[in-house]
N, C-alpha and C positions, 0 to 999 in steps of 0.2 A: 720257577723256583723251586730251588732246593736248598736245605739246612744243610750246612757243613760243620757246624759247630755242636755243644751240648744238646741242642735241641733233639738232634738227629738219636740221641743215645737210646731213649726210653724203646721208639718205634724198635730199632734193633734188637733191645734186648727181647722185646716181646716175640720177635724173628727166632731169635736163637733159643732163648731159656725159658720160653713163658712159664713154663710151671716151677722154676726153680725158685726157692724163697730168697727174696730181695731184702726184706725185712722181718725182723721179730721187736716189736715193742708190746709193752705191757700185756705180754702173754699171747699178742695175738700175731700171726704170720701173714705177711704180704706177697704173694708173687710178683715176679717181674711182670708179667702180662695185667696184675692189679693195679701195679704201679703205673705203668703205661698209662693204663684206660683213665687214672685218677688225672695224670697229667695232663690227658687229652680233655678232661674237663674241667678243668682248671684254665687250659688257654681258652674254651669255649667260652668261659665266664668273664675273664677279661676281655675278650674278643669283642663280648655283647657289651662291654662297657667304653667301647672304643680303644683300649690299648692296644699298641700296635709296633712296629718298628723302633727301636731307638728311645721308647718309652720307658720310665723306671718304676718298678713296680718294689715298694718296700715292704719287709715283711719283720715283725716284733714280735719273737714268740721262741719257748723253751724247745728242745728236741723233740721232733714228734715226726710221723710220716707225712702230715701236712707240709713241713718244713722242704721237704723233698720234693713233695708235688706241685707247692708252687714254685719252685726252683726249675723244674724242669718244664711246668706251664709256662713260664715268663718266657725262656729261652727259647721255646718252640715259635714264640712270636715273633720272635727277632728283638724283645723287650730286654731291659737289664734288669738284672736282680738285686736290689740294695738290702742286704741283712744288718739287722740294727742290734745292736748288744744289748742285750737284756737287762744289765747290770748299769746302764747311763743312766743318770738323773734327768728330769724334764727338760733343763734349758739345753742339754747334751742331745737329748734324741729330737728335739725342735731344729737345732742345727742342722742334724743329718738330714731331716724330713725335708728341711727347706733349700737344703744346698744342693743337695743331690737332685731337684725337683720332681720329686715324685709325685704321678699322677694317680698312683692307687696303693693302699696301705691294706695289709692285712695282718691281723695281731690276737694274739689271745686275750682273752677277756680281762683278765686281771691288769692289764696295763692301757686300759681304756682313759683312767685321768693322767696318765704319764703322757700320752699320745695328744692328749685333747689341745693345748697349747700349739703344737706343730703342726695339727691339721688346720687350726684356725689361722696358724700365721703362713701356710704354705699353700699351694698349688694342688694338693688333693682333693681329684673330686668325687672318687671311689673307696670306701672304706668298708671291709667284712670282717667280723670278728670269726673266730674260728671256733666250730661246734654249731650249736644251733641257732645262736643270736638272742635277741630278745627284742621285746617291743622298740627299744632304742638304738638298738645295733642288729643291721642285719648279717645273718649267718653265712660262713661259708659252706656247711654241709648243706643245708637246703638248697645252694644256689648251685652245688655241684649236682644234687639228683636232678634237678630241673635243667640241666644243662644238656645239650646236645651238639654235633659235630664231630669229625671225624677228625685224625690228625692234624694239626696246623703243621704246615711245611713254608714256612718264611724262607726268603731268599738271605741268608746268611754265610758269610765267610769266616774263617779261622781269625782274623783279625780285626773282626767287629765286636764291640763290647758284649760282654755277659754277665759283669758285674761289678758293681763299685763298693767296695770294702774300706769303712772308714778305720783309720789309723792316727793316733795321737800324733800332731805335728810340735815339733820342738819352737813354734812360736805359739804353742797354746792351744791354737784352734786344729781340731782332727780334720785330716783332708781325706779327700777320696779318691784311693786308688783305684784306678779302670783296671781290671784285668779283663781280659781278651778270652774269646772262646778256645784260642791257639793257646794261651797263656795256661789256661785249666786243663786241656788236653797234655799239653807236655809236661806240665808238673805230675798228673796223673801216670805219665809212661817213665816219666823219672822214677817214681814211687814203685811202678809195676817191677821195673828192672832191677834197681839197687835194693828193693825190700821183699824181692820173689813173690809178688803177688800172684795168687792163682786163684782158679774158680770154686776149687774145694775149700778155700780159706773161712772161717767164719771169724769176724773182725767186730770187737766190743769197742763199740764208740761211745765214751764218759764224758767228753767235754763239748761245749757248747758248738753246734755247727755251724754259728755265725762267727764264729772265729775260723781266719782263713785255713790253718792248719788242721783242725776237724774237718773241713770241708774237702780243700785241695788234696789235701794229701792222708785224707782218710775215708771218706765216704766218696768220692769221687772214683779212684783207684779202685775200688771193692766194686763198685758200679759198672767200670768199664770192662772190668774183669769177667761180671757177671757170679759174684762170690755173694756172701750172706753179711749182712750187718744185723748185729744185735745192738739195738737203738736205746740209751739210756735218756730218760728226760733231764738228771743229774746226777752227780757223783755221789755215792756212798760206799765206803769202803768194804762193806761186809755184803753188800749188795752185789757189787762189783766181783767179788772172790764167788759168790753164790752163781752168779749167770757165766763165768769160767766154766765152772762145774757141769753147770746144766746142759750147756748148751755146746760143750767142747770147743771153747773158742780157743781160734791158734794165733790172732793178732790182736795185739793191745797196744794203742799208744795214749800218755799222756806227757806230765811232767812230774819232776822231782817230787813235788809235795803229794800228788796222788799215788805216786809207786810206796813212799815211805809209811804213806796212812794206811797202804792196804797191809804193808808187811809186819806195821805195828798191831793190827786186827787181831782180837783173840782166836779167829778162825783163821789166819794165815797157814799156820803147822796143818791144820787138818784139810785144808782144801786142795783137792785132787788138781793141779796144774800140768798135766803130763801132757794134755794135747797143746798148751801154750808154746809156742815154737818162736814167735816174729814180737819181738818188743821193740818199741820204737820211744824215745825221750828227746824233748825238745824244751825249748823255753831257759834253761840253762843247763851247765855240767851238772852229770850225775854225781853225787857225793859218795866217797869211798863206802861210807856204812851203807848206802844202799845197794851198791854193786856187791858187797859182802853178802848183803841179805839175800839176793836173789841167784847169786852163783851158788848161795848154801842150798837153794831149790833147783839149781841144774840150770839156771838160765841166765841169761845175758842180755845186752842192750845195744840198738842202733841208737847212734846219737847223730844231731845234725844244726846245723845253723841257717838260719834264712830270717825272712822278714816278709810282710806283707807284699811288699813291690816285687817281690822274687816268687810269687803266688804260693804258699811262701817258701821252699823249699831251695836252698843254694849246695848246701854240702851235706854228705853224711858220712858216718864213721862206723865200719861195719863191727858187728861183736866182737869177732875174732881178734880183733885189734885194738879193743877199748882199752886192755891193761899197757899193751905196747904203746899205744899213743895217747895216756891218759892226758887231760888236758885240751887236746886236740878236737877239732870238732867235723874232722875227717877231709875227704878230698872231692872236688864238685860232683855234683850228679853227672850222670851219664852225658846227659843233653845239655849241661851248664859248663860254662868256664868262670874261673875265676882268677884273678890278677892282684898284684899290690903294687900301689904307687904311692910317688912320695908327694909333697906338698905342691910341687909344680908340674904333676902329671907325669913325669918320667916314671917307668917301671924299675925296680928295685932290686936287688939282688936277693936270693933266698937268704932266710935268716935274720934280713932286714925289715924292721914295723913299719909300715905304710897302712895308707888307704885302702880297705877292700873292695876292689871294684868289680861287678858281676856281668857277663853277657849269657844270651841264652832265649830260646824261644819262651822260656817262662816268666821272663822279666816283662813288668807291666807296661802298659801304654803312657800312663802320665797321670797327672792328679785332675781330677774333675774341677773344671771352672778355674785352674790356676795356671795359666800357659808359663809364668816365669819360673814357680815353682816345679815345673815339669822339666824345663830346659836346665835350670841349675841341676837336676838329677842326673843329668847323665854328661859324659865326656863328650869331646867333640867326634871321637870315633863311636858313639854308640854305646859305651859301657854304662851300668848302672853305680852310682855312687853312693855305697852303703854307709857312708858317714861314720862307718866303725871303724878300729884300728886292729891291724893284724899282720902275721907273716906267715910263709911259706918254709916248711922245712926242707931239708935237703931231698927226701921223697913225695914233695908236693903236699904235704899235710896241713890244714890251715888250722892256727893256732890264733885265738881270739886276744889282743892285748888290752885295748882299752875300747871303750864306747865313746866316740867323738860327741854323739849328742847326750851322754847322760843319761839314757834310757834305763829304768829301774825295771826290773821283772821279779815280780811277787806273784808266787803262785801260778805262774805262766800267764799273766796276765799285765803290759807292758803299759807304763806310767813313764809319761815323758815329764819330768820337772816344771818345766816352763810353764806348763797350762798350770799346775799347781801354785807355783809360784806367783802368776798373776792373780790369784785370787786372794792369795794370802796376805800379797801385799795392798790390798784393799781394807783389811783390818786398819781400825783406827790405832794410830800410835804406832804402828808398824813402820820402820823405815828402811829396811832391809832385808832381805830372805833369800834362802838358798836350799832347797829340797835336794836332800840326796837319799840315797841307798846305803842301807846297813843290814848285815847279816842276819837273818833270823831263822832258827833250826827247822821251823813249820813251814814256813812260806819262801826261804830261800831269800829272798830280800825284804824288805818293807821299807815305805818312806819315811824320813825325819824330815823336820823342818829346823833350821838355824835361822834366827831371827833376831834383827837389832830393834831397838824400840826407844821412843823420845825416853829422855830423862824423867823417872819418876813415875812412869807408865807402867803398867802391870799386864802382860799379855802371858799364857801359858798354855799349854795343850788343849785343856777344854774350851779353851776361847777359841783356838785354833779351828778344831774340830766342829764347834758349834757354827761358827760362820762358812762353815764347807759346807755341811751337812746338805743334802737336799740341791746342792749345785754340782757336784761331781760325785762320778760311782765311790762307792765306801772305800772301796781297796787302793783308791788314789789320796785317800785323807791321811795325813801324816800321824803316824801312831804315835810320837812324840814329839814336843816342841822345846828348844832349848834356845835361851835368849843369852846373846855371848855382847860385849861392849863392841867389837869391830868384826864384820866379815875379811878374811885374807883374800885381798885380790893382786891379780898381776899389775903391771905396768899401764896397761891399757885399760884398767878397771874391770876385769872379767875375775867373778870370783873363782878362786882355786879350790873347785870341789874334791879333788884329788886331797889337798890336805884337810878337808872336813874329813872327810871319809876316813881317813888314817886316823885321825884323833877321835871320834866317835863309833868307830866300829866297836872298838874293843869295850864300850859301854853298853851296847846293844842287849847285851845278855841282862843284864841289870833294869833294863827301861821298864817302865810300869806298861802293863798290857791293857788296853783300853776295853 
C-alpha cells in the first residue's frame, strides 16, 4: 500500500526539511518534523477508534496547529477531512455533520453546545475536544500523548476524496463539495507556479483554514514547498501588521476588507513592510482606494477568481497587470482552462458574455450524496458550469459580468440569497421576499431583504433579524429590510433582482447599521 495523496506530504517534509520551521503560532514554533510526528499521532488516535479509508472526520475549530495536525492525520488514513465553518449556527452545523456522515468529530471546547444537536442526530461515534478535555469530554491532547505507532501509509490515489467542503447552495441547503487529493495537489501547484511560492517564503495566514481559499491556496502550497506559515487564530489589523514586521513576512492573502482595515490602522505608516512581496486578494475586486494605499507603500496585488468547486482557484491576475486590466480577474491558472458558453452550450466569440466554464485537475469530483446536482454541474464534455456570467477579452483575460446565482460576497464570506429567503419567508405575514447584495464600504457587500407583507401587517429589520438569529450565521442576516407593495418579476414569475439592486444600492450608504 502507498499513499499518493496529501497523506504522503508530512513524511516527505520530515525527510526533506525536518528542522525547518513549519508553523509559528501564538509565539511557538513547530518544525516540519514535529508537525509530521503530531499528524502520525492523530492517525494513531483515529485508527484506534476504528476510523479508516473513506470515513469522514469533522473538525470544528479556530486556526491552530491542531487543525493541520488533524487534517494530515486524517488523510494519512485515507479518511476524508470535513472542516466546519465556526460561524455557522447550530442547525447549520447539524446539517454538515449529518449530511457528511462523519463518524468522528474533533472540536474546540467553546463549540460544545453548538455541536450537541448534530452529535445526537448523526452517526458520530467518537468526539474529542482540543486541549486537555474535561470530565464530560475526552481531550485530544492526552489522547495524542498516549498514542503510539508509526506513519500510516494507506492505499490512496490522487482521485480519491480528501475533503468535503460545504458551500451554500442556491436551493438554500449547503452542499458538500468533494475535493480529491489530486484537486488539492494541483491547486497547490497552480499557486506555486502563478504566485512564485518558494521555500524561503514566510506566509501570514489571517483567514480561517476552514475556508477552502485559506487551505487550498494558503496553507497547502506553503507546506508543499517547505516554507513557513505564521498562523493567526483570527484577524486583527494591528496584530497582522506587527506580525509582518516581527517575522519578516513575504506572503499575505486576504479579501478587500482585511486589506482596507490594515491600511486604516494607526500603525500602517510606521510598520516595516519591506519584506512583503506577494499579496493576493480574492472574494471581490480590489477597490481603487485600496490599490492606491498599497501602491504608495510600493506594494501591488495578485487578484483572482474561483469557488469551492475549483479548490478554489480558477484564474489569477498578475500584479503588473492590475492597472492595465483593472476589473479583470486575470487569466486561467497554469493547470486550469476557462471558456465561455452561451445558453445552448456553444462557445462564444471573445468579448461576448456567456457562462464561465472551467476545466482542470483542480475541479472537484461532485457534491456529496447529490448525484443529480453533481451531473448538472458539468457539461457533456466534462467542464464545470460555474453559474457565473463573464467574457474573455481579446487577450484572454476574464471579466465577470454578473452572477447567475446572485451570490453575495460580504467580507470574503459567500452568502446565497435562497438560503436566507427560505427562512425569511417563514416569518408571519411575509408574502414575498428577495435578498440582494448592496455595496458597503467596509464589507464590500451586505445583504438586504426586500419583502412584501399582508395588508395591515408590520414587518421591519428587527423582526427579520430576530427571526433569523441563531438559525444562520450572523453575516448572512440582512442588515436592512425594506417593505414594498410589489416585487418586480419577469414574465415567468422570477424576481428581477437586478432591478432591486439598481433601485436600492444608492440608498445603502444611508441605511441604519445594526
